[in-house]
N, C-alpha and C positions, 0 to 999 in steps of 0.2 A: 688391274686387280681382277682375276676372274670371279665369277659370282659365288663360287664355293670357297673363295680364300677368305681367310680371318685376318683381322688386323693384328699386329704385334700386342702382345699383353700389356706393354707399357703404354700404349696409344690411348686407350680409353682412360687410363689414370691420368695421363697428361691433360686430356680434355677436361675431366672433372676439375683439375687444380686451377686450370685456365679459367673455367667458369667460375669457381669459388673465387678467384683473384678479382674478376670483373664484378662481382657481387659484394666485394668487401666494403663495409661502409666506413665512412671518415666522419670525424665530429664536425657539427655546424660551427663556423668560426665567431659565432655571437653567444649562443647558449651551451654549446658542446654536445647536443642530442646528436647520436649516430645517424647519418643520412647516406643514401647512395651517392657515388661519385656523379652520377648523371645529374641528380638533383643539385648537388653543389655547383655543377659546371652550369646549369641553367640560372642559378639564384647567386652567382658571385660567391660561392662557399657556404651559403645560408640554407637553413632548412625552410620549408614553406611558410609556416607560422612567423618565423623572424623576417623573411622577405616580404609577407603580406603585412606586417605590423600587428599581427595578433597575438604574438608570443605573450606579451605583457598583459593584455587581457585575459588571455587563458590563465595565466598565473593568479591574476587577482581573483578570478572565478573560483579557481581550485581552492586558494585561501580562504575565500569566504565560505565555500563548503564546508571545509575542515572545520572553521569556527563554528558554523551552524551545526554540524555533527556533534562537536564537543558540548555545546550548550544543550542540544536535545539529550545526549546521553547523561548529562548531570541533571536533567529537569527531574524533580521527584514524581511528577506525573507520568512522564514517559517510563521512569523505572519501575513505578508501582504497576502499570498497565502490563508491562512485559512480564513481570512476575506474577500478576493476577492470571494473564492467559496461560502461562506456564502451569499454574496451579490448577486451572479449570480443565485443561486438555491434557495434562500429563499422565493422568491415569484415567480409566473408563469411568470412575465415580468422582473424578475431580470436581466437577461443578457441585455435585451433589454434598460434597463436603466442605464447601465455602460457607463461611459464617453467613447469617441471614442479611447483613447489610451489604456485604459483598456480593451476594447472590442478586440483590436488587440493582446494584450498580451495574455489575457485568452484564446481565440479561438485557438492561435498558440501553446501556451503550452499544452493545453488539447489535441489537434491533435497529437503533437510529443509525448506526454506521453502515449496516447493509442496505437500509433503504436509500440513504444518501448516495452511496458508491455503485450499488448494483441495481436496487429495486425491491419491489415488494415479494418477488418470486424468492429471491435468495433470502430475505428477511424473514419471510415465514418459514422457509425450510430450515433455516439455522436456528430460529427462535421460536420454535413450535411448541405446542403442548403447554406444559406447566410454566415453561421459561417464559412464554407471551403474557400470561396472566402475571408473573413476576415482574416482567417490565413494565407493565401498565401500572402495578402498584408503586414502582419508583417514579413513573412519570407523574402519578396523581400526586405524590409527596413532595415532588419539586414544582408542582403546578403548572405543568406543561399541558394545558387543555386543549390547545389547537393541535398539538402533536398527537394527543390521544383521540381527538375527534377524526382526524385523518386516518389514523391507523384502524379505527374502529369501521369507519365507512369502507376501507380498502377490505378489511376482513369479511365484512358483510357480502360485498361483491363476489369475493371469491369462494367463501365457505357458507353463505347464507346465514342462518341463525345458529350455526354450530360454531364450536371454538376453533382455533387453529390446531390442526392434528399434529401429533408428536412425530409421525413419520413423513419422512422428506418425500417417499414415493407418493404418500396420499395428498401432498401438497402439489407435486407435480401434475397428479392426475386432475386435481381441481382447476389448475391453470390451463390445462389443455381444454377443458369443458368451457371455457369463457367465449362469449360471443364478441365479434368485432366492437359492438357498443360498449359492452363491459370493460374490454381492453383499453378503448378510448377513454373511459371514465377512471380506469386506473392510471393512465398516464397523466392525466391531469392532477389526480390525487398525488402522484409522485412528485410532479413540479410544485405543488403547495407545500409539500413536505420539505422538500430540498431548499425552499425559500426560507426555512427555518423560522417560522414565526414566533418561537418561544425562546430564540436564543439558547438552545440546548447546551452548548458548549459551557457558558458560564453557569447555568442551573446545574450541571454535572459536577463541575468543580465546587460549587457551594455546597453540594450534597456531600462530596467527598471529605472536604475539609471539615464540615460539621461534625461528621461521624468518624474522623480522625483517620481516614483511610491512607492519607498521605499528608506531609507537610506542606505548608504553603511555599511556592516557589520564592527565592530570593528576589526581592523588588516587586513581587506581585502586589497590586493594591487590594485592601481587605473589602470584601464585600458585605 
């Protein structure tokens, strides 16, 4: 065939059909999951999980995860927190419109969660200004004295004798001015907070139950 010659119109279509035929999948003879013929040929008709003996383990893991998600989605604590976040973030003034007790709970949980998951920079950025003072009031009410001590030590390192600014930009500026020695001290305070010396989860739950923010989960012991 000359360089300028073209294939008959039917040939490309025939090649495509042949390629598709080669790639057609067949069911695993154990679990029925579609697999490539080459996989079936290598594994006596089985998919890789069945051939390796991991299919049953995978199935149990998926079932356990589905059960965990079902329990979580039915947990009043989970349902309440999702709804609280929706109300706080749903509108520009959502947080300001929260009832006083919910403001305390939301600000303190958000602050503690950010320190534990990310660090003081995110915590102060997300819970600055009035929210930081509100979070401290909640921590005072639940008796989390060690957590307050650590947070205030971190605040003084970053902001000196001033409060936590409401502006995320001002928080970022303050963190950029830290010396290596101050950063090292913050890392130590971060480790102390993550050690959770006050048992914050139980204290937050006791606060929420005491003020009727949500109902006690079924089977949970009374504190």
